[in-house]
N, C-alpha and C positions, 0 to 999 in steps of 0.2 A: 373472546373471553380470556381474560387473564386470570388463572386461578389463584390470586393472592388475597391475603386479608386486606381489608379496606385499608389499614393503616400502613400497609407495605406497598400500596400503589404509588407510584411517581406520577409527576405531571404528564410524562411523555406516556405512560400506560392509558392514563384517562384520555388524552388526545388520541391515541391510537384506537382505542375502542369507540369513542365519539365519532371519529372520521369513518369507520367501517359501519357502525350501526346508526348514525344519525346523519351525517352530512353527505354520504355517497346516497342514500336513497332521496333525500331531499333534492339534491343537484339533478338526479336521474329524473325524478318526477318533474321537475321545473324544465329540464331540457326536452323532454317528451311531450309535455302538455299540449303543444299545438297538434300532434297526432292523436291525442286521446279524447278530442271533441267528439261527442256522440257516443263515446264508450262506456262501458262499466270497467272500474278498475278494482281489483281485489289485492289488498296489501295485508301481508302477514307480518304484524309488528313483531312478536314475540310469543313466548309462553307466558305464563302467569307472572314471570318476573316484573312486569310493569305495575302489578297491584301489590305484589309482596315480594320483597327481595329475598335473598337468601345467603347462605354462607358462600363465600368467595366469588360472588357476583354483584357486588355494590356497583361497581362502574358500568358493568353490562346492564343491570336495572336501570341505573340512571340513563343510560343512552337509549334504552328501548322506551322508557317513560317519555323522554324528550320527543322520541319520534311519534309516539302515540298522541301526544299532546298537538303536535304539529299537523299530523293528518286530521284530527278532530277540528282544528281551526279551518283547515284548508276545505274540509267538507262542508263546513258552515258557510264559509266564503263563496263556494261553488254555487250553493243554493241561493244565497242572498243576492248574489250578482249576476246570476243567469247563467252561469258558465254551463254547459251542457255535458256534464262529466258526472257520473255517479261513481262515488268513493266508498268502497266496504273495507272495514278495518277488522282483520282478524286476530284474535288473541286466543289461541288455542292452548289446551294444557302442553306438557311437555311432548316433543316430538322426536323420535328415536334417531337423530342426526347422529354424526359422530362426536360432536361437542358434548350430547348428553347422553353417551352410551352408558349403560349400566344404571341410568337414573332411576330411583325407586322413591315412592313416598309411603307414609304409615297408611294411606288409603288406596293402595295399589289394587285392592279388591274391588274398590268403587270406581275410582277415577285411573283409567290405564294410560300408559304412555302411547301415543299415538304413531301409527306407521306413516313414515315420510311419504311414501308413495299414495297412500289413501288421502292424505291431507291435500297434496298436490291436485290430485284427481278432482276432489270436493271443490276447491277453490275455483277451477275453470268450468265447472259444471254450470 
């Protein structure tokens, strides 16, 4: 994530964020696909940034939304064309990674920031 206002981001900034958050996961999934037949894959896309953007996360939100759309389409293709791969897409609320250290919302008393270890364990269960 590059913490700039949307109008301050350069084309290079956008490309960097898209390379990390969109292109890298899609290439990785494509390359690993033969090994995934008969498996269940859980992919965490992002926090709620894919649904509603936020201040200083315009490019990040766009890249995560792109990945979410790609994975939803891929899941439908797997089902329609008989690929034996089950794909789950996770979009948890904020996770306490270093990127979101200190993140708070107006609704912290209802929706808490999740612990990264807890989320990781739940995904593989």
